Phi, psi and omega in degrees: 000144175294152175298159180302319181295314181295317180296320179299320179297319179297316179297318180299317179296322180294320180294316180298320182277356183102160178293165187303331182292334182247359179290122183276352181285149174276147178253161176213170175248128170264115192232139173231155181234154172203152179194170180218130171282147182289355174274015173076008176280081190299123174065014182268126179269139167280190176302133187078203179254084182228132172246105186064234178268357174282157174215159179205169173208155175227117184229146180237132175230160183299336182263343187195158165256137185228134179235156175204148171227151178213146183237106179294136183284116188294340182299339179294338180298331178294343181251017177079017181252131177284111183298335183287341180295319182290309182297319180295316179294321178299313182291321178295325178291317175302314181300315180297317180300319180295312182295332178275356180077018182268058180199162175244122185307326182280001184229071179295334176299326179297321177298315180295318182295311181298318180296315181298316181289334171296319178295321180297328183266005182299132179292329176273122183303132179227117181249152176144184180214158181198146164280171179200144175222124179243132180235126183234126172257114174283118187300315188278320183277344181063028179254141177261119179250131186227155173220125181230124177241110178106214187246013162283180180172193184211160172231144169247124184244131180221127179062030178082007181233150175283118183252349179198144181204165176279160173256131179288142179242117180230138171286317173197179189311127176060026177228085185284161169302149184199149170273142184217154167229118184260161174298151178307132179088350183246014185303318183288344183267355183246130179296126182211128179249154176282144175300336177294344178282353180299141175283124183243153180206163174225143186208133178283125180256165179234158175303134180094349176299144178253132179239122178246120179244132188203162173275173185293344177301332174279304187293334177286344184242345180229118174288168183306317186296326177291319179297316180296323176298318179292324181293340176296341179283349181282108189272329182202184184268013176291143182303320183298320179293319179295318179297317180297318180290320177300318179293320179299318179295312181296321180295317180295318178297322181294318178295314181296330181299335183250016177268110185288344183257359184275131176273089184283164173304323178295316179296321178296318178297320178297316178298322178296339179258018174084014180255140180269089186233140174219156178105174176283177178243103177302125184196164170292146182230127175231129180233125169247120182245127186230151170236136176283124183224169176289136185287134172227138180295000000 
């Protein structure tokens, strides 16, 4: 979180320049990423932006900044399929569409849909499943448009409080909504949701707002109050400060994931579903941390 003084200055500038609806300035996202694969390769990226079976992208277009995270379903490994291939290809396709301008900022579901159908039509067979979360900041309207399918998600933090967030989508305990491509003839046996099933939202942002986008490896191990405590370390909108805070959040989640005595959000959710579970949830963790700032070329 920005310091009270810094945040106050940003708010004062916004008031002087008019509210966000009349502010003629373009906005942008200053974003840093950090993550950990659950195989302990801390902060090591695979090809593209992948931490373990998680994947992400950060793309900039003249009309919008666009972020995405995806969590490959690990169960495919039992069938000899690398789960990171699906999530990684999905995110790289989304990134390419944004950079080519083949998207509408107010319709992040469209980015997800077009990318998914490109994967379905891929000449090279690609099997797997993945959750996905797409976040789009429209520069001129100052609106944040989001699409979330499954249990990845995002938070918008203002003044030290969560003012907007995604809704988790689960079919049942530990079984999130997901995009899938099954082997020929096995389509009916594999859980698969339409990208149109993604929960979508729009929200007016302000200069200085903090946006945290992450896979479930973060949210299953860190409750909101812990995340907000870490965000207090964010001193300004410099990339280096954002990167340091993103790493601090990811590192704490990674440590908690392997604490057998910690009552994690995942363990609490399991208990709520009648399961006797305690401890963190070892998982891949991907964190994208952004601050809304004035756009500069």
